[in-house]
C-alpha positions as CSV (number, residue, x, y, z in Angstrom):
1,M,-79.6,-188.1,-69.4
2,Q,-78.3,-185.5,-71.7
3,S,-78.9,-181.7,-71.4
4,V,-79.2,-180.5,-74.9
5,P,-81.2,-177.5,-76.5
6,H,-84.4,-177.3,-78.2
7,I,-85.9,-174.1,-79.6
8,N,-88.5,-172.2,-78.2
9,A,-90.9,-170.0,-79.6
10,R,-88.7,-166.9,-79.8
11,G,-85.7,-168.9,-81.3
12,G,-83.7,-169.0,-78.2
13,R,-82.4,-171.5,-76.6
14,K,-83.3,-173.4,-73.4
15,T,-81.9,-176.5,-71.7
16,V,-84.4,-179.6,-71.5
17,E,-83.6,-183.0,-70.2
18,R,-83.4,-185.3,-73.5
19,T,-83.4,-188.6,-72.6
20,T,-83.6,-190.0,-76.4
21,T,-80.3,-192.3,-77.8
22,P,-78.5,-192.1,-80.1
23,L,-77.1,-188.6,-79.9
24,R,-76.5,-186.9,-83.1
25,V,-72.8,-186.2,-83.4
26,C,-70.7,-184.6,-86.4
27,T,-66.3,-184.3,-86.7
28,Y,-66.1,-180.3,-86.7
29,W,-63.5,-177.6,-87.8
30,P,-64.2,-174.2,-88.8
31,T,-65.0,-174.5,-92.3
32,R,-62.7,-171.8,-94.0
33,Q,-59.9,-173.2,-92.1
34,G,-59.8,-177.2,-92.3
35,P,-58.4,-179.2,-89.4
36,F,-55.5,-178.0,-88.7
37,F,-57.0,-174.5,-87.3
38,W,-55.4,-174.9,-83.9
39,E,-52.9,-172.7,-83.5
40,Q,-54.7,-169.3,-85.7
41,A,-58.7,-170.1,-84.5
42,D,-61.0,-167.8,-86.2
43,L,-63.1,-168.3,-82.6
44,G,-66.6,-166.0,-84.3
45,E,-66.6,-168.6,-87.1
46,I,-66.6,-171.4,-84.6
47,G,-69.3,-170.0,-82.4
48,D,-71.3,-169.0,-85.6
49,E,-70.8,-173.1,-86.6
50,L,-71.4,-174.1,-83.5
51,A,-74.8,-172.5,-82.9
52,H,-76.1,-173.6,-86.5
53,F,-74.9,-177.3,-85.6
54,A,-77.1,-176.8,-82.4
55,D,-80.0,-175.2,-84.4
56,L,-80.1,-178.5,-86.4
57,G,-80.5,-180.5,-83.6
58,G,-76.9,-181.6,-82.9
59,D,-75.7,-182.7,-79.6
60,L,-72.1,-183.3,-79.9
61,V,-68.9,-182.3,-82.1
62,R,-65.9,-184.8,-82.3
63,L,-63.0,-182.6,-82.1
64,L,-59.6,-184.1,-83.8
65,L,-56.6,-183.0,-82.0
66,P,-53.7,-183.5,-84.6
67,W,-51.3,-185.5,-82.5
68,E,-48.3,-183.4,-84.1
69,T,-49.8,-180.1,-83.0
70,F,-50.9,-181.2,-79.8
71,Q,-47.1,-182.7,-79.0
72,P,-44.7,-181.8,-81.2
73,S,-42.1,-183.4,-79.1
74,A,-42.0,-186.2,-76.6
75,E,-41.9,-184.1,-73.9
76,R,-43.9,-180.8,-75.2
77,I,-47.4,-179.9,-75.1
78,N,-48.8,-177.6,-77.1
79,T,-50.4,-174.7,-74.6
80,Q,-51.5,-172.9,-77.2
81,A,-53.4,-175.5,-78.6
82,L,-54.5,-176.1,-75.4
83,D,-55.7,-172.4,-75.2
84,T,-57.7,-172.8,-78.1
85,L,-58.6,-176.2,-77.3
86,G,-60.4,-174.1,-73.8
87,R,-61.6,-171.5,-75.7
88,L,-63.6,-174.0,-77.9
89,L,-65.4,-176.1,-75.0
90,D,-66.5,-172.3,-73.5
91,L,-68.2,-171.8,-77.0
92,A,-69.2,-175.0,-77.4
93,H,-71.0,-174.8,-73.7
94,E,-72.6,-171.9,-74.7
95,E,-74.4,-173.5,-77.3
96,H,-74.9,-176.7,-75.2
97,V,-73.2,-178.7,-77.6
98,R,-71.1,-181.5,-75.8
99,V,-67.5,-182.5,-77.3
100,L,-66.0,-185.3,-77.7
101,P,-62.3,-184.6,-78.3
102,V,-60.1,-187.0,-80.2
103,L,-56.5,-187.1,-78.7
104,F,-54.3,-189.4,-81.0
105,T,-55.6,-187.6,-84.6
106,G,-52.5,-189.2,-86.7
107,V,-54.9,-190.5,-89.6
108,L,-57.0,-188.3,-91.5
109,F,-58.7,-189.5,-94.4
110,G,-55.9,-192.6,-95.3
111,Q,-53.3,-190.3,-95.0
112,R,-50.9,-190.2,-91.6
113,F,-50.1,-186.7,-90.2
114,L,-47.7,-187.7,-87.4
115,P,-45.2,-186.0,-85.0
116,R,-41.5,-186.4,-86.4
117,W,-40.2,-188.6,-83.3
118,A,-42.8,-191.1,-83.6
119,L,-41.4,-191.6,-87.6
120,Q,-38.2,-193.3,-88.2
121,L,-36.4,-192.7,-91.5
122,D,-35.2,-195.2,-93.8
123,P,-33.9,-194.3,-97.4
124,T,-35.2,-197.8,-98.2
125,A,-38.9,-197.9,-96.7
126,R,-42.1,-197.5,-98.8
127,P,-44.4,-196.6,-96.5
128,F,-48.1,-198.6,-97.6
129,A,-50.1,-195.1,-96.4
130,R,-48.8,-191.0,-97.3
131,T,-47.3,-189.8,-94.5
132,L,-46.9,-186.5,-93.4
133,S,-44.9,-184.7,-90.8
134,E,-43.6,-181.3,-90.2
135,G,-45.6,-180.1,-92.8
136,R,-44.2,-182.0,-96.2
137,E,-44.0,-185.7,-97.2
138,Q,-42.0,-188.2,-95.2
139,P,-41.8,-190.9,-98.5
140,H,-39.0,-192.9,-96.4
141,A,-40.9,-192.7,-93.1
142,L,-41.7,-195.8,-91.0
143,V,-43.9,-195.5,-88.0
144,K,-42.3,-196.7,-84.5
145,N,-44.2,-199.1,-82.8
146,I,-46.6,-196.6,-80.8
147,Y,-48.6,-199.2,-79.5
148,E,-45.8,-201.4,-77.3
149,A,-42.5,-199.4,-77.5
150,R,-42.3,-197.8,-73.8
151,P,-41.0,-194.6,-74.8
152,L,-43.9,-193.8,-76.9
153,L,-46.4,-195.1,-74.6
154,D,-44.9,-192.6,-72.2
155,A,-45.1,-189.7,-74.3
156,Q,-48.8,-190.6,-75.0
157,R,-49.9,-190.9,-71.2
158,R,-47.7,-187.3,-71.2
159,L,-50.6,-185.8,-73.5
160,I,-53.5,-188.2,-71.7
161,T,-52.4,-186.2,-68.6
162,E,-52.1,-183.1,-69.7
163,V,-55.4,-183.0,-71.5
164,V,-57.7,-184.9,-69.9
165,G,-56.7,-184.1,-66.7
166,Y,-56.7,-180.1,-67.0
167,F,-60.2,-180.3,-68.9
168,G,-61.9,-183.2,-67.2
169,E,-64.1,-180.4,-65.4
170,H,-65.2,-178.6,-68.2
171,P,-68.6,-178.9,-68.7
172,A,-68.9,-179.4,-72.5
173,I,-66.8,-182.7,-72.6
174,Y,-68.8,-185.9,-73.5
175,A,-66.3,-188.2,-73.5
176,W,-62.8,-188.9,-74.6
177,D,-62.0,-190.8,-78.1
178,L,-58.3,-192.2,-77.9
179,S,-58.3,-192.3,-81.7
180,G,-59.8,-191.6,-84.9
181,N,-60.2,-191.7,-88.7
182,G,-58.6,-194.7,-89.1
183,L,-55.7,-195.1,-86.8
184,P,-55.4,-198.7,-86.2
185,A,-55.6,-199.5,-90.0
186,Y,-52.9,-196.8,-91.0
187,V,-50.8,-197.8,-88.2
188,P,-51.5,-201.5,-87.8
189,P,-50.5,-202.8,-84.5
190,R,-48.4,-205.8,-84.5
191,T,-51.3,-208.3,-83.0
192,P,-55.0,-207.4,-82.3
193,E,-53.7,-207.9,-79.0
194,A,-51.9,-205.0,-79.0
195,L,-54.4,-202.5,-79.7
196,V,-56.5,-203.7,-77.1
197,E,-53.4,-203.5,-74.5
198,W,-52.8,-200.2,-75.4
199,A,-56.2,-198.9,-75.5
200,A,-56.7,-200.2,-72.1
201,L,-53.6,-198.6,-70.7
202,L,-54.1,-195.0,-72.1
203,R,-58.2,-195.7,-71.1
204,E,-56.8,-196.4,-67.5
205,T,-54.3,-193.1,-67.7
206,A,-57.5,-191.0,-68.5
207,R,-59.1,-192.3,-65.9
208,E,-56.5,-191.8,-63.4
209,A,-56.4,-188.2,-65.0
210,E,-60.0,-187.0,-64.3
211,E,-60.8,-189.4,-62.0
212,G,-63.2,-191.6,-64.4
213,R,-65.4,-188.7,-64.9
214,H,-66.2,-189.5,-68.4
215,P,-66.4,-192.6,-70.6
216,V,-63.4,-193.4,-73.1
217,W,-63.9,-194.5,-76.6
218,L,-62.1,-196.2,-79.4
219,T,-63.0,-195.3,-83.1
220,L,-62.4,-197.9,-85.8
221,P,-62.5,-197.6,-89.5
222,D,-65.1,-199.1,-91.6
223,A,-65.5,-202.7,-91.5
224,A,-63.4,-203.6,-94.5
225,A,-60.0,-202.1,-92.7
226,S,-61.4,-203.5,-89.0
227,L,-61.7,-206.8,-90.0
228,P,-58.8,-208.1,-88.5
229,F,-60.1,-206.0,-85.2
230,L,-63.8,-207.5,-85.5
231,P,-63.2,-210.5,-83.7
232,W,-61.3,-208.5,-80.6
233,A,-64.1,-205.8,-80.0
234,W,-65.3,-207.9,-77.2
235,D,-61.9,-207.6,-75.6
236,L,-62.3,-203.8,-76.3
237,T,-65.5,-203.2,-74.5
238,R,-64.4,-205.5,-71.9
239,E,-61.7,-203.4,-70.7
240,G,-64.4,-200.7,-70.1
241,L,-64.1,-199.0,-74.0
242,H,-66.7,-197.6,-76.0
243,V,-66.5,-198.5,-79.9
244,L,-67.2,-196.0,-82.4
245,V,-67.2,-197.5,-86.0
246,E,-66.8,-195.1,-89.2
247,T,-68.4,-196.3,-92.6
248,Y,-67.9,-195.5,-96.2
249,P,-70.7,-197.4,-97.7
250,H,-68.9,-195.9,-101.4
251,I,-66.0,-198.3,-100.5
252,Y,-68.3,-201.4,-101.3
253,P,-69.3,-202.3,-104.4
254,F,-71.9,-204.8,-103.0
255,A,-73.4,-201.9,-101.3
256,A,-73.7,-199.7,-104.2
257,D,-77.6,-199.9,-104.3
258,A,-77.9,-200.4,-100.9
259,P,-75.6,-197.6,-98.8
260,A,-78.1,-196.8,-96.0
261,D,-78.5,-201.0,-95.3
262,F,-74.7,-201.6,-95.1
263,V,-74.4,-198.6,-92.5
264,R,-77.3,-200.5,-90.8
265,F,-75.3,-203.9,-91.3
266,T,-72.2,-202.4,-90.0
267,A,-74.3,-201.6,-86.4
268,H,-75.7,-205.2,-86.1
269,L,-72.4,-206.6,-87.0
270,W,-70.2,-204.5,-84.5
271,R,-73.2,-205.4,-82.1
272,A,-72.3,-209.0,-82.3
273,T,-68.9,-208.7,-81.6
274,A,-69.1,-206.1,-78.3
275,D,-70.6,-206.0,-75.1
276,A,-72.7,-202.7,-75.9
277,A,-73.8,-201.2,-79.2
278,P,-71.5,-199.5,-81.1
279,G,-71.7,-195.3,-82.1
280,V,-71.8,-195.4,-86.2
281,L,-70.4,-192.5,-87.8
282,V,-71.1,-192.6,-91.6
283,G,-70.0,-190.5,-94.5
284,V,-71.8,-190.0,-98.3
285,A,-70.4,-187.7,-100.3
286,T,-72.6,-185.5,-102.6
287,A,-72.5,-183.7,-106.1
288,P,-71.6,-180.2,-105.2
289,N,-73.3,-177.2,-106.1
290,Q,-77.1,-179.4,-106.2
291,E,-75.8,-180.6,-109.3
292,R,-78.1,-183.9,-110.1
293,E,-74.6,-185.7,-110.7
294,H,-70.8,-185.0,-110.7
295,L,-68.1,-187.4,-112.1
296,L,-64.6,-186.5,-111.2
297,V,-62.0,-188.5,-113.6
298,L,-58.7,-188.5,-111.5
299,P,-55.3,-189.1,-113.5
300,A,-53.4,-192.3,-113.1
301,E,-50.8,-191.9,-110.5
302,D,-48.8,-194.0,-112.7
303,D,-48.5,-196.3,-116.2
304,A,-49.7,-199.6,-114.1
305,T,-52.8,-197.8,-113.0
306,P,-56.2,-196.9,-115.2
307,P,-58.0,-193.4,-114.0
308,T,-60.2,-193.6,-111.0
309,T,-63.7,-192.1,-111.6
310,I,-65.7,-190.8,-109.2
311,R,-69.1,-190.5,-109.3
312,L,-71.0,-187.9,-106.7
313,P,-74.7,-188.4,-106.3
314,H,-77.2,-185.4,-106.0
315,E,-77.3,-184.6,-102.5
316,S,-81.1,-186.3,-102.5
317,V,-79.0,-189.5,-102.1
318,Q,-77.2,-188.6,-98.8
319,A,-80.8,-187.5,-97.4
320,H,-82.4,-190.9,-98.2
321,I,-79.6,-192.3,-96.3
322,W,-80.2,-190.4,-93.4
323,Q,-84.3,-190.6,-93.5
324,T,-83.4,-194.5,-93.3
325,L,-80.9,-194.2,-90.9
326,F,-83.1,-192.4,-88.5
327,E,-86.2,-194.7,-89.0
328,T,-83.9,-197.6,-88.0
329,L,-80.5,-196.8,-85.8
330,G,-82.4,-193.7,-84.6
331,Q,-84.5,-195.4,-82.8
332,S,-82.2,-198.0,-81.6
333,D,-79.7,-197.9,-78.3
334,A,-76.8,-197.2,-80.5
335,P,-75.3,-194.0,-77.9
336,L,-74.1,-191.9,-81.4
337,L,-75.3,-191.5,-84.8
338,G,-73.3,-189.0,-86.9
339,N,-72.3,-187.3,-90.1
340,A,-68.7,-187.6,-90.7
341,T,-68.1,-184.0,-91.4
342,F,-70.2,-180.8,-90.7
343,A,-69.5,-178.7,-93.8
344,D,-68.2,-179.0,-96.9
345,V,-64.5,-178.0,-97.7
346,P,-64.5,-175.0,-99.4
347,P,-62.0,-175.1,-103.0
348,V,-59.5,-172.7,-101.5
349,L,-58.5,-175.9,-99.5
350,W,-58.4,-178.5,-101.9
351,E,-54.5,-178.2,-102.5
352,T,-54.0,-178.8,-98.7
353,P,-53.4,-182.0,-97.6
354,P,-55.5,-184.6,-97.0
355,F,-57.9,-183.1,-99.6
356,D,-55.5,-182.7,-102.3
357,K,-55.7,-186.7,-102.4
358,A,-58.7,-187.3,-100.6
359,I,-61.7,-186.4,-103.0
360,R,-65.0,-187.5,-101.3
361,P,-64.1,-186.3,-98.1
362,R,-64.9,-182.5,-99.4
363,F,-68.1,-183.4,-100.3
364,M,-69.1,-185.6,-97.2
365,G,-70.8,-182.3,-95.1
366,L,-74.1,-181.5,-93.9
367,L,-73.6,-177.8,-95.1
368,A,-72.3,-176.6,-98.4
369,D,-69.0,-174.8,-98.0
370,N,-71.0,-171.8,-98.2
371,G,-72.8,-172.7,-95.5
372,R,-75.9,-173.5,-97.4
373,E,-78.1,-176.8,-95.9
374,K,-78.3,-179.6,-97.9
375,E,-81.4,-181.5,-97.8
376,A,-79.9,-184.0,-94.8
377,A,-79.8,-181.0,-92.4
378,R,-83.0,-180.2,-93.1
379,L,-84.1,-183.7,-92.1
380,W,-81.7,-183.6,-89.5
381,R,-83.7,-180.2,-87.6
382,E,-86.9,-181.4,-88.3
383,T,-86.7,-185.1,-86.8
384,R,-87.0,-186.1,-83.5
385,L,-85.6,-189.7,-82.0
386,A,-88.1,-192.0,-79.9
387,A,-87.8,-191.9,-76.2
388,E,-87.8,-195.6,-75.7
389,P,-84.9,-196.8,-78.1
390,T,-85.1,-200.6,-79.1
391,P,-81.9,-202.9,-78.5
392,L,-79.6,-203.0,-81.6
393,R,-80.0,-207.0,-82.4
394,P,-76.5,-208.8,-82.8
395,L,-76.5,-210.8,-86.5
396,D,-76.1,-214.1,-85.5
397,V,-72.6,-214.8,-87.5
398,D,-69.4,-216.8,-86.8
399,L,-66.7,-214.2,-86.5
400,E,-64.1,-216.8,-87.1
401,A,-65.3,-216.8,-90.8
402,L,-63.7,-213.9,-91.3
403,R,-60.1,-215.1,-91.1
404,A,-60.3,-217.2,-93.8
405,E,-62.1,-215.0,-96.3
406,P,-62.8,-211.3,-95.4
407,H,-64.0,-209.7,-98.1
408,A,-65.8,-212.8,-99.6
409,T,-67.7,-213.4,-95.9
410,L,-68.6,-209.7,-95.8
411,A,-70.3,-209.4,-99.0
412,R,-72.0,-212.6,-98.2
413,W,-73.6,-211.8,-94.9
414,F,-74.7,-208.4,-96.2
415,R,-76.7,-209.9,-99.2
416,Q,-78.1,-212.4,-95.9
417,F,-78.6,-209.3,-93.7
418,R,-80.8,-207.6,-96.4
419,E,-82.6,-210.8,-96.9
420,G,-83.6,-211.6,-93.3
421,E,-81.6,-214.7,-93.2
422,I,-79.0,-213.1,-90.1
């Protein structure tokens, strides 16, 4: 059972034992500062926003610990960042909000933010993903083998030992996450087996650091980017890891008219691969300023590609998706159900990576950047989840079919899921 806040008649918080599942989660950073706030944290803003999150019925925040910030060299841990983490945990505990720290945040919305010591510079290299380190782009940087190279594994274990060992007894800690926001997709392992072995090693390191007090999670990106890992998800859960799946329905043309169904499909698909139901994190961007629709035309990056048009729907679309998810996954045994971000990104941060390139994530919050609650936020506050959840049904599919025609297979399964055939 989870201790979470409920609002009493006088507006104060009291702690009660909650038996419902899933827990409601958001990825959090202070709105005005962005995700790289750790060395100049505005604790007043953080405290106010955590209180607001609790008032919405939120249970748990994901904290992205930028790898480069927390471990600027392989041998050194940033004590100032650790101090900020401790203060933030204290603030969360005051609001009865639990915390899921993401230890190796090296990818954020499709862009790699990695410590310099984890990179290898090669003038001939052309990385497939934007790479930033030491405050600037590294156009010729290759990522070292973080999954198998012994010096890099030793460095990662050092960070886990310091962070998990120091904060493992803090009452705000819910669990630990080894990676988030697409690390395996944008820093791909040599083989899926290498990912499983890496995750198992780091999980065991975390367990040793705090004597196994908390579960260990691994966040994997949406289904398309994770297709190579789906058949191995069972191995991850067999190693004692819990899986949190990020899903962004706008990526899939075949899901354009049914984004909520695609999120449900993703959960049922991952349940077919694992020993337990996954957690689900969903990102849906909305038009700013309560506009009915907002169109953005991005210029082409070169002569060979056309301009890109991004359509952002009215925030009622996001609310409808959340209503559907609360009525379906919200009644299931999925342990976590969450929104990609807590609040929209203010324009002052739009020229700062990753938001200079990542457009949709600017607008995925439950709150607008000025603190106004979107329709989905009000739905969060008003919705109470079932006390007796229904087990999430695994899809009856042949995962090996993904190897031959991954994207066509995914589209076919989604159609069959909607028609009740699988």
